[in-house]
N, CA, C, O and the ligand as a Tripos MOL2 file, in Angstrom:
@<TRIPOS>MOLECULE
protein
  245   243    62     0     0
PROTEIN
NO_CHARGES

@<TRIPOS>ATOM
      1 N          27.4010 -120.5650   86.2860 N.3       1 MET1
      2 CA         27.3220 -120.7890   87.6740 C.3       1 MET1
      3 C          26.1030 -120.1150   88.2820 C.2       1 MET1
      4 O          25.7610 -118.9700   87.9870 O.2       1 MET1
      5 N          25.4220 -120.9530   89.2110 N.am      2 PRO2
      6 CA         24.3610 -120.2650   89.5310 C.3       2 PRO2
      7 C          24.5210 -119.5560   90.8670 C.2       2 PRO2
      8 O          24.0080 -119.9020   91.9300 O.2       2 PRO2
      9 N          25.3560 -118.4520   90.6370 N.am      3 GLU3
     10 CA         25.5610 -117.5880   91.8970 C.3       3 GLU3
     11 C          25.1520 -116.1120   91.5380 C.2       3 GLU3
     12 O          25.2390 -115.6410   90.4030 O.2       3 GLU3
     13 N          24.7000 -115.4490   92.6340 N.am      4 LYS4
     14 CA         24.4290 -114.2160   92.2850 C.3       4 LYS4
     15 C          25.5690 -113.2350   92.0730 C.2       4 LYS4
     16 O          26.5370 -113.2610   92.8330 O.2       4 LYS4
     17 N          25.4930 -112.4020   91.1030 N.am      5 LYS5
     18 CA         26.6640 -111.7320   90.8630 C.3       5 LYS5
     19 C          26.6840 -110.1580   91.3510 C.2       5 LYS5
     20 O          27.7010 -109.5270   91.6410 O.2       5 LYS5
     21 N          25.4630 -109.7140   91.3730 N.am      6 ALA6
     22 CA         25.2550 -108.2900   91.6290 C.3       6 ALA6
     23 C          25.6750 -108.0210   93.0340 C.2       6 ALA6
     24 O          26.0100 -106.8660   93.2970 O.2       6 ALA6
     25 N          25.7010 -108.7750   93.8200 N.am      7 ALA7
     26 CA         25.9240 -108.5250   95.3100 C.3       7 ALA7
     27 C          27.3430 -107.8420   95.6570 C.2       7 ALA7
     28 O          27.5530 -106.9920   96.5220 O.2       7 ALA7
     29 N          28.3140 -108.4570   94.7190 N.am      8 LYS8
     30 CA         29.6970 -108.0370   95.0500 C.3       8 LYS8
     31 C          29.9650 -106.3540   94.7070 C.2       8 LYS8
     32 O          29.7980 -105.7900   93.6260 O.2       8 LYS8
     33 N          30.3770 -105.8370   95.8450 N.am      9 LYS9
     34 CA         30.7910 -104.5680   95.4110 C.3       9 LYS9
     35 C          32.0700 -104.2730   96.0310 C.2       9 LYS9
     36 O          32.4910 -104.7600   97.0800 O.2       9 LYS9
     37 N          32.7140 -103.3270   95.1910 N.am     10 PHE10
     38 CA         34.3100 -103.3080   95.3730 C.3      10 PHE10
     39 C          34.4260 -101.7240   95.8990 C.2      10 PHE10
     40 O          33.8610 -100.7590   95.3850 O.2      10 PHE10
     41 N          35.1240 -101.7180   96.8180 N.am     11 TYR11
     42 CA         35.4340 -100.1600   97.4630 C.3      11 TYR11
     43 C          36.9690  -99.9020   97.0910 C.2      11 TYR11
     44 O          37.7800 -100.8210   96.9800 O.2      11 TYR11
     45 N          37.2690  -98.5950   96.9150 N.am     12 ARG12
     46 CA         38.5190  -98.3040   96.5650 C.3      12 ARG12
     47 C          39.1970  -97.4980   97.6080 C.2      12 ARG12
     48 O          38.6140  -96.8380   98.4680 O.2      12 ARG12
     49 N          40.6130  -97.6210   97.4430 N.am     13 THR13
     50 CA         41.5270  -96.6550   98.3200 C.3      13 THR13
     51 C          41.0800  -95.4220   98.3480 C.2      13 THR13
     52 O          40.7920  -94.8540   97.2950 O.2      13 THR13
     53 N          40.9440  -94.7760   99.6270 N.am     14 GLY14
     54 CA         40.6740  -93.3690   99.4570 C.3      14 GLY14
     55 C          39.0030  -92.9480   99.7290 C.2      14 GLY14
     56 O          38.6460  -91.8400  100.1290 O.2      14 GLY14
     57 N          38.2200  -93.9230   99.4640 N.am     15 GLU15
     58 CA         36.7600  -94.0690   99.7490 C.3      15 GLU15
     59 C          36.6220  -94.0230  101.2770 C.2      15 GLU15
     60 O          37.5800  -94.3780  101.9640 O.2      15 GLU15
     61 N          35.5030  -93.6130  101.8350 N.am     16 LYS16
     62 CA         35.1630  -93.8020  103.0780 C.3      16 LYS16
     63 C          34.2910  -95.1220  103.1770 C.2      16 LYS16
     64 O          33.4380  -95.5200  102.3830 O.2      16 LYS16
     65 N          34.7090  -95.6710  104.3080 N.am     17 CYS17
     66 CA         34.0850  -97.1050  104.5840 C.3      17 CYS17
     67 C          32.6220  -96.8170  104.9920 C.2      17 CYS17
     68 O          32.4190  -96.1110  105.9800 O.2      17 CYS17
     69 N          31.5380  -97.3550  104.2440 N.am     18 PRO18
     70 CA         30.2710  -97.1130  104.3160 C.3      18 PRO18
     71 C          29.7390  -98.1320  105.6320 C.2      18 PRO18
     72 O          28.6790  -97.9100  106.2180 O.2      18 PRO18
     73 N          30.4700  -99.0430  105.9110 N.am     19 GLU19
     74 CA         29.8870 -100.2180  107.1090 C.3      19 GLU19
     75 C          31.1460 -100.6650  107.6140 C.2      19 GLU19
     76 O          32.1580 -100.7800  106.9210 O.2      19 GLU19
     77 N          31.0490 -100.9650  109.0830 N.am     20 SER20
     78 CA         32.1060 -101.4090  109.7370 C.3      20 SER20
     79 C          32.1470 -103.0700  109.4290 C.2      20 SER20
     80 O          31.1100 -103.7310  109.3960 O.2      20 SER20
     81 N          33.3200 -103.5830  109.2350 N.am     21 GLY21
     82 CA         33.3440 -104.9170  109.0380 C.3      21 GLY21
     83 C          34.9040 -105.1960  108.6890 C.2      21 GLY21
     84 O          35.8830 -104.4800  108.8970 O.2      21 GLY21
     85 N          34.7990 -106.6170  108.0210 N.am     22 LEU22
     86 CA         36.2470 -107.1550  107.7120 C.3      22 LEU22
     87 C          36.1590 -106.9050  106.0510 C.2      22 LEU22
     88 O          35.2150 -107.2450  105.3380 O.2      22 LEU22
     89 N          37.2240 -106.3150  105.6770 N.am     23 TYR23
     90 CA         37.2270 -106.3540  103.9710 C.3      23 TYR23
     91 C          38.5970 -106.9850  103.6320 C.2      23 TYR23
     92 O          39.6050 -106.9760  104.3380 O.2      23 TYR23
     93 N          38.4520 -107.4630  102.5660 N.am     24 GLU24
     94 CA         39.5540 -108.1470  101.9980 C.3      24 GLU24
     95 C          39.8180 -107.8230  100.5440 C.2      24 GLU24
     96 O          39.0490 -107.1860   99.8240 O.2      24 GLU24
     97 N          41.0090 -108.3370  100.1810 N.am     25 HIS25
     98 CA         41.6660 -107.9200   98.8570 C.3      25 HIS25
     99 C          42.5230 -109.2150   98.4720 C.2      25 HIS25
    100 O          43.3550 -109.7030   99.2370 O.2      25 HIS25
    101 N          42.2680 -109.6480   97.3740 N.am     26 PHE26
    102 CA         43.2670 -110.8220   96.8750 C.3      26 PHE26
    103 C          44.6560 -110.1020   96.3660 C.2      26 PHE26
    104 O          44.7160 -109.4010   95.3550 O.2      26 PHE26
    105 N          45.5580 -110.3410   97.0760 N.am     27 CYS27
    106 CA         46.8740 -109.7040   96.6800 C.3      27 CYS27
    107 C          47.5920 -110.7290   95.5870 C.2      27 CYS27
    108 O          48.0350 -111.8340   95.9000 O.2      27 CYS27
    109 N          47.6250 -110.2330   94.4100 N.am     28 LYS28
    110 CA         48.4210 -111.1560   93.4810 C.3      28 LYS28
    111 C          49.7110 -111.3430   93.7590 C.2      28 LYS28
    112 O          50.2140 -112.4590   93.6230 O.2      28 LYS28
    113 N          50.4510 -110.2290   94.2060 N.am     29 GLN29
    114 CA         51.8990 -110.3000   94.7460 C.3      29 GLN29
    115 C          52.2290 -111.2700   95.7390 C.2      29 GLN29
    116 O          53.2540 -111.9470   95.6470 O.2      29 GLN29
    117 N          51.3510 -111.3860   96.7650 N.am     30 LYS30
    118 CA         51.3090 -112.2950   97.8860 C.3      30 LYS30
    119 C          51.0280 -113.7280   97.5020 C.2      30 LYS30
    120 O          51.6990 -114.6950   97.8620 O.2      30 LYS30
    121 N          49.8980 -113.7550   96.6850 N.am     31 GLY31
    122 CA         49.2480 -114.9120   96.0710 C.3      31 GLY31
    123 C          48.4230 -115.2400   97.3750 C.2      31 GLY31
    124 O          48.2780 -116.4380   97.6170 O.2      31 GLY31
    125 N          47.9730 -114.5080   98.0750 N.am     32 GLU32
    126 CA         46.9100 -114.7450   99.1600 C.3      32 GLU32
    127 C          45.9820 -113.4810   99.5580 C.2      32 GLU32
    128 O          46.2180 -112.3440   99.1520 O.2      32 GLU32
    129 N          45.0780 -113.7630  100.2640 N.am     33 LYS33
    130 CA         44.1580 -112.8050  100.4580 C.3      33 LYS33
    131 C          44.6990 -111.8790  101.7840 C.2      33 LYS33
    132 O          45.2270 -112.3410  102.7950 O.2      33 LYS33
    133 N          44.4550 -110.6230  101.5320 N.am     34 ALA34
    134 CA         44.8000 -109.8620  102.6950 C.3      34 ALA34
    135 C          43.6240 -109.2120  103.2440 C.2      34 ALA34
    136 O          42.8750 -108.6020  102.4810 O.2      34 ALA34
    137 N          43.3880 -109.2780  104.4750 N.am     35 ARG35
    138 CA         42.1560 -108.8410  105.3050 C.3      35 ARG35
    139 C          42.5060 -107.7700  106.2670 C.2      35 ARG35
    140 O          43.5190 -107.7520  106.9660 O.2      35 ARG35
    141 N          41.4420 -106.7630  106.2290 N.am     36 ILE36
    142 CA         41.7200 -105.7200  107.3840 C.3      36 ILE36
    143 C          40.5130 -105.5620  107.7430 C.2      36 ILE36
    144 O          39.5960 -105.6900  106.9320 O.2      36 ILE36
    145 N          40.2750 -105.2040  109.2450 N.am     37 PRO37
    146 CA         39.0180 -104.5900  109.7460 C.3      37 PRO37
    147 C          39.0820 -103.1570  109.6110 C.2      37 PRO37
    148 O          40.1390 -102.5320  109.6950 O.2      37 PRO37
    149 N          37.7940 -102.5610  109.3710 N.am     38 LEU38
    150 CA         37.6770 -101.2720  109.1260 C.3      38 LEU38
    151 C          36.3340 -100.8610  109.7480 C.2      38 LEU38
    152 O          35.3180 -101.5550  109.7560 O.2      38 LEU38
    153 N          36.4720  -99.6600  110.2560 N.am     39 SER39
    154 CA         35.2690  -98.9640  110.9800 C.3      39 SER39
    155 C          34.5550  -98.0500  110.1780 C.2      39 SER39
    156 O          35.1210  -97.3910  109.3060 O.2      39 SER39
    157 N          33.2230  -97.9590  110.4400 N.am     40 LYS40
    158 CA         32.5720  -96.8900  109.4600 C.3      40 LYS40
    159 C          33.2160  -95.6930  109.6140 C.2      40 LYS40
    160 O          33.6250  -95.2860  110.7010 O.2      40 LYS40
    161 N          33.3440  -95.0130  108.4000 N.am     41 THR41
    162 CA         33.8620  -93.6670  108.1930 C.3      41 THR41
    163 C          35.3910  -93.5570  107.9890 C.2      41 THR41
    164 O          35.9710  -92.5450  107.5960 O.2      41 THR41
    165 N          36.0310  -94.8770  108.3460 N.am     42 GLU42
    166 CA         37.3920  -94.9000  108.2320 C.3      42 GLU42
    167 C          37.7060  -94.8770  106.6290 C.2      42 GLU42
    168 O          36.8240  -95.1800  105.8260 O.2      42 GLU42
    169 N          38.8530  -94.5470  106.2670 N.am     43 THR43
    170 CA         39.0810  -94.6290  104.8910 C.3      43 THR43
    171 C          39.8190  -95.5710  104.4740 C.2      43 THR43
    172 O          40.8350  -95.7880  105.1340 O.2      43 THR43
    173 N          39.5520  -96.4200  103.2660 N.am     44 PHE44
    174 CA         40.2320  -97.5430  102.8510 C.3      44 PHE44
    175 C          41.6950  -97.1520  102.4830 C.2      44 PHE44
    176 O          41.9590  -96.1580  101.8060 O.2      44 PHE44
    177 N          42.5710  -97.9640  102.9530 N.am     45 PRO45
    178 CA         43.9880  -97.6890  102.5790 C.3      45 PRO45
    179 C          44.4240  -98.7250  101.4620 C.2      45 PRO45
    180 O          43.7230  -99.6580  101.0710 O.2      45 PRO45
    181 N          45.5450  -98.4460  101.0640 N.am     46 PRO46
    182 CA         46.1260  -99.3200  100.0790 C.3      46 PRO46
    183 C          46.7840 -100.3640  100.3740 C.2      46 PRO46
    184 O          47.3270 -100.2670  101.4740 O.2      46 PRO46
    185 N          46.9870 -101.4830   99.7580 N.am     47 CYS47
    186 CA         47.5900 -102.6260  100.0720 C.3      47 CYS47
    187 C          48.9300 -102.3210  100.2260 C.2      47 CYS47
    188 O          49.5280 -101.6890   99.3550 O.2      47 CYS47
    189 N          49.5750 -102.7790  101.4490 N.am     48 ARG48
    190 CA         51.0400 -102.4260  101.5790 C.3      48 ARG48
    191 C          51.9330 -103.2090  100.6790 C.2      48 ARG48
    192 O          53.0340 -102.7460  100.3830 O.2      48 ARG48
    193 N          51.5230 -104.4070  100.2050 N.am     49 THR49
    194 CA         52.4310 -105.0750   99.3990 C.3      49 THR49
    195 C          52.2230 -104.6760   97.9280 C.2      49 THR49
    196 O          53.2430 -104.4560   97.2740 O.2      49 THR49
    197 N          51.0670 -104.5590   97.3500 N.am     50 CYS50
    198 CA         50.9050 -104.2310   96.1010 C.3      50 CYS50
    199 C          50.2600 -102.8490   95.5220 C.2      50 CYS50
    200 O          50.2110 -102.5510   94.3280 O.2      50 CYS50
    201 N          49.8020 -102.1110   96.5500 N.am     51 GLY51
    202 CA         49.1800 -100.8780   96.1750 C.3      51 GLY51
    203 C          47.8160 -100.8760   95.7640 C.2      51 GLY51
    204 O          47.2140  -99.8620   95.4100 O.2      51 GLY51
    205 N          47.2140 -102.3100   95.8270 N.am     52 SER52
    206 CA         45.9020 -102.4380   95.2720 C.3      52 SER52
    207 C          44.9420 -101.3500   95.7870 C.2      52 SER52
    208 O          45.2000 -100.6920   96.7950 O.2      52 SER52
    209 N          43.7770 -101.1800   95.0240 N.am     53 VAL53
    210 CA         42.9640 -100.1800   95.4900 C.3      53 VAL53
    211 C          41.5450 -100.7280   95.6300 C.2      53 VAL53
    212 O          40.5830  -99.9830   95.8200 O.2      53 VAL53
    213 N          41.4520 -102.0040   95.5350 N.am     54 LYS54
    214 CA         40.1660 -102.7720   95.4580 C.3      54 LYS54
    215 C          40.0630 -103.4700   96.7830 C.2      54 LYS54
    216 O          41.0210 -104.1490   97.1540 O.2      54 LYS54
    217 N          38.9580 -103.3630   97.5530 N.am     55 TRP55
    218 CA         38.4300 -103.9250   98.7360 C.3      55 TRP55
    219 C          37.1270 -104.4390   98.5500 C.2      55 TRP55
    220 O          36.3080 -103.7980   97.8920 O.2      55 TRP55
    221 N          36.8170 -105.6540   99.1190 N.am     56 VAL56
    222 CA         35.3370 -106.1780   99.0420 C.3      56 VAL56
    223 C          34.9850 -106.3300  100.4610 C.2      56 VAL56
    224 O          35.9000 -106.7290  101.1810 O.2      56 VAL56
    225 N          33.8960 -106.1030  100.9880 N.am     57 LEU57
    226 CA         33.4570 -106.3750  102.1870 C.3      57 LEU57
    227 C          33.0140 -108.0160  102.3190 C.2      57 LEU57
    228 O          32.1340 -108.5710  101.6600 O.2      57 LEU57
    229 N          33.7660 -108.5490  103.2240 N.am     58 VAL58
    230 CA         33.5890 -110.0600  103.4480 C.3      58 VAL58
    231 C          32.6390 -110.5010  104.7550 C.2      58 VAL58
    232 O          31.9770 -111.5380  104.7570 O.2      58 VAL58
    233 N          32.6730 -109.6680  105.7280 N.am     59 MET59
    234 CA         31.7830 -109.7470  106.8510 C.3      59 MET59
    235 C          31.4520 -108.4500  107.5390 C.2      59 MET59
    236 O          32.3460 -107.6800  107.8910 O.2      59 MET59
    237 N          30.2570 -108.2190  107.7220 N.am     60 ALA60
    238 CA         29.7520 -107.0130  108.3400 C.3      60 ALA60
    239 C          30.0220 -107.2530  109.7410 C.2      60 ALA60
    240 O          29.9740 -108.3930  110.2030 O.2      60 ALA60
    241 N          30.3260 -106.1570  110.4950 N.am     61 ALA61
    242 CA         30.3760 -106.0470  111.9220 C.3      61 ALA61
    243 C          29.4800 -105.7210  112.8060 C.2      61 ALA61
    244 O          29.7730 -105.6990  114.0020 O.2      61 ALA61
    245 ZN         47.7760 -106.3370   97.6220 Zn       62 ZN62
@<TRIPOS>BOND
     1     1     2 1
     2     2     3 1
     3     3     4 2
     4     3     5 am
     5     5     6 1
     6     6     7 1
     7     7     8 2
     8     7     9 am
     9     9    10 1
    10    10    11 1
    11    11    12 2
    12    11    13 am
    13    13    14 1
    14    14    15 1
    15    15    16 2
    16    15    17 am
    17    17    18 1
    18    18    19 1
    19    19    20 2
    20    19    21 am
    21    21    22 1
    22    22    23 1
    23    23    24 2
    24    23    25 am
    25    25    26 1
    26    26    27 1
    27    27    28 2
    28    27    29 am
    29    29    30 1
    30    30    31 1
    31    31    32 2
    32    31    33 am
    33    33    34 1
    34    34    35 1
    35    35    36 2
    36    35    37 am
    37    37    38 1
    38    38    39 1
    39    39    40 2
    40    39    41 am
    41    41    42 1
    42    42    43 1
    43    43    44 2
    44    43    45 am
    45    45    46 1
    46    46    47 1
    47    47    48 2
    48    47    49 am
    49    49    50 1
    50    50    51 1
    51    51    52 2
    52    51    53 am
    53    53    54 1
    54    54    55 1
    55    55    56 2
    56    55    57 am
    57    57    58 1
    58    58    59 1
    59    59    60 2
    60    59    61 am
    61    61    62 1
    62    62    63 1
    63    63    64 2
    64    63    65 am
    65    65    66 1
    66    66    67 1
    67    67    68 2
    68    67    69 am
    69    69    70 1
    70    70    71 1
    71    71    72 2
    72    71    73 am
    73    73    74 1
    74    74    75 1
    75    75    76 2
    76    75    77 am
    77    77    78 1
    78    78    79 1
    79    79    80 2
    80    79    81 am
    81    81    82 1
    82    82    83 1
    83    83    84 2
    84    83    85 am
    85    85    86 1
    86    86    87 1
    87    87    88 2
    88    87    89 am
    89    89    90 1
    90    90    91 1
    91    91    92 2
    92    91    93 am
    93    93    94 1
    94    94    95 1
    95    95    96 2
    96    95    97 am
    97    97    98 1
    98    98    99 1
    99    99   100 2
   100    99   101 am
   101   101   102 1
   102   102   103 1
   103   103   104 2
   104   103   105 am
   105   105   106 1
   106   106   107 1
   107   107   108 2
   108   107   109 am
   109   109   110 1
   110   110   111 1
   111   111   112 2
   112   111   113 am
   113   113   114 1
   114   114   115 1
   115   115   116 2
   116   115   117 am
   117   117   118 1
   118   118   119 1
   119   119   120 2
   120   119   121 am
   121   121   122 1
   122   122   123 1
   123   123   124 2
   124   123   125 am
   125   125   126 1
   126   126   127 1
   127   127   128 2
   128   127   129 am
   129   129   130 1
   130   130   131 1
   131   131   132 2
   132   131   133 am
   133   133   134 1
   134   134   135 1
   135   135   136 2
   136   135   137 am
   137   137   138 1
   138   138   139 1
   139   139   140 2
   140   139   141 am
   141   141   142 1
   142   142   143 1
   143   143   144 2
   144   143   145 am
   145   145   146 1
   146   146   147 1
   147   147   148 2
   148   147   149 am
   149   149   150 1
   150   150   151 1
   151   151   152 2
   152   151   153 am
   153   153   154 1
   154   154   155 1
   155   155   156 2
   156   155   157 am
   157   157   158 1
   158   158   159 1
   159   159   160 2
   160   159   161 am
   161   161   162 1
   162   162   163 1
   163   163   164 2
   164   163   165 am
   165   165   166 1
   166   166   167 1
   167   167   168 2
   168   167   169 am
   169   169   170 1
   170   170   171 1
   171   171   172 2
   172   171   173 am
   173   173   174 1
   174   174   175 1
   175   175   176 2
   176   175   177 am
   177   177   178 1
   178   178   179 1
   179   179   180 2
   180   179   181 am
   181   181   182 1
   182   182   183 1
   183   183   184 2
   184   183   185 am
   185   185   186 1
   186   186   187 1
   187   187   188 2
   188   187   189 am
   189   189   190 1
   190   190   191 1
   191   191   192 2
   192   191   193 am
   193   193   194 1
   194   194   195 1
   195   195   196 2
   196   195   197 am
   197   197   198 1
   198   198   199 1
   199   199   200 2
   200   199   201 am
   201   201   202 1
   202   202   203 1
   203   203   204 2
   204   203   205 am
   205   205   206 1
   206   206   207 1
   207   207   208 2
   208   207   209 am
   209   209   210 1
   210   210   211 1
   211   211   212 2
   212   211   213 am
   213   213   214 1
   214   214   215 1
   215   215   216 2
   216   215   217 am
   217   217   218 1
   218   218   219 1
   219   219   220 2
   220   219   221 am
   221   221   222 1
   222   222   223 1
   223   223   224 2
   224   223   225 am
   225   225   226 1
   226   226   227 1
   227   227   228 2
   228   227   229 am
   229   229   230 1
   230   230   231 1
   231   231   232 2
   232   231   233 am
   233   233   234 1
   234   234   235 1
   235   235   236 2
   236   235   237 am
   237   237   238 1
   238   238   239 1
   239   239   240 2
   240   239   241 am
   241   241   242 1
   242   242   243 1
   243   243   244 2
@<TRIPOS>SUBSTRUCTURE
     1 MET1         2 RESIDUE 1 A MET
     2 PRO2         6 RESIDUE 1 A PRO
     3 GLU3        10 RESIDUE 1 A GLU
     4 LYS4        14 RESIDUE 1 A LYS
     5 LYS5        18 RESIDUE 1 A LYS
     6 ALA6        22 RESIDUE 1 A ALA
     7 ALA7        26 RESIDUE 1 A ALA
     8 LYS8        30 RESIDUE 1 A LYS
     9 LYS9        34 RESIDUE 1 A LYS
    10 PHE10       38 RESIDUE 1 A PHE
    11 TYR11       42 RESIDUE 1 A TYR
    12 ARG12       46 RESIDUE 1 A ARG
    13 THR13       50 RESIDUE 1 A THR
    14 GLY14       54 RESIDUE 1 A GLY
    15 GLU15       58 RESIDUE 1 A GLU
    16 LYS16       62 RESIDUE 1 A LYS
    17 CYS17       66 RESIDUE 1 A CYS
    18 PRO18       70 RESIDUE 1 A PRO
    19 GLU19       74 RESIDUE 1 A GLU
    20 SER20       78 RESIDUE 1 A SER
    21 GLY21       82 RESIDUE 1 A GLY
    22 LEU22       86 RESIDUE 1 A LEU
    23 TYR23       90 RESIDUE 1 A TYR
    24 GLU24       94 RESIDUE 1 A GLU
    25 HIS25       98 RESIDUE 1 A HIS
    26 PHE26      102 RESIDUE 1 A PHE
    27 CYS27      106 RESIDUE 1 A CYS
    28 LYS28      110 RESIDUE 1 A LYS
    29 GLN29      114 RESIDUE 1 A GLN
    30 LYS30      118 RESIDUE 1 A LYS
    31 GLY31      122 RESIDUE 1 A GLY
    32 GLU32      126 RESIDUE 1 A GLU
    33 LYS33      130 RESIDUE 1 A LYS
    34 ALA34      134 RESIDUE 1 A ALA
    35 ARG35      138 RESIDUE 1 A ARG
    36 ILE36      142 RESIDUE 1 A ILE
    37 PRO37      146 RESIDUE 1 A PRO
    38 LEU38      150 RESIDUE 1 A LEU
    39 SER39      154 RESIDUE 1 A SER
    40 LYS40      158 RESIDUE 1 A LYS
    41 THR41      162 RESIDUE 1 A THR
    42 GLU42      166 RESIDUE 1 A GLU
    43 THR43      170 RESIDUE 1 A THR
    44 PHE44      174 RESIDUE 1 A PHE
    45 PRO45      178 RESIDUE 1 A PRO
    46 PRO46      182 RESIDUE 1 A PRO
    47 CYS47      186 RESIDUE 1 A CYS
    48 ARG48      190 RESIDUE 1 A ARG
    49 THR49      194 RESIDUE 1 A THR
    50 CYS50      198 RESIDUE 1 A CYS
    51 GLY51      202 RESIDUE 1 A GLY
    52 SER52      206 RESIDUE 1 A SER
    53 VAL53      210 RESIDUE 1 A VAL
    54 LYS54      214 RESIDUE 1 A LYS
    55 TRP55      218 RESIDUE 1 A TRP
    56 VAL56      222 RESIDUE 1 A VAL
    57 LEU57      226 RESIDUE 1 A LEU
    58 VAL58      230 RESIDUE 1 A VAL
    59 MET59      234 RESIDUE 1 A MET
    60 ALA60      238 RESIDUE 1 A ALA
    61 ALA61      242 RESIDUE 1 A ALA
    62 ZN62       245 GROUP 0 **** ****
């Protein structure tokens, strides 16, 4: 696949948000993506459905 792989960075629950924006996580238990808006310096929450700890930035605010 001709896609850049290096760009994707995951953040974990409990880390501080480095950048305001929209973060998402693919929730396997729901079978769909869960998105949350987060402001800089806020802490990443766990997914309420599956307790996942991985978030990825989809859109910087
Ligand atoms: Zn989830």
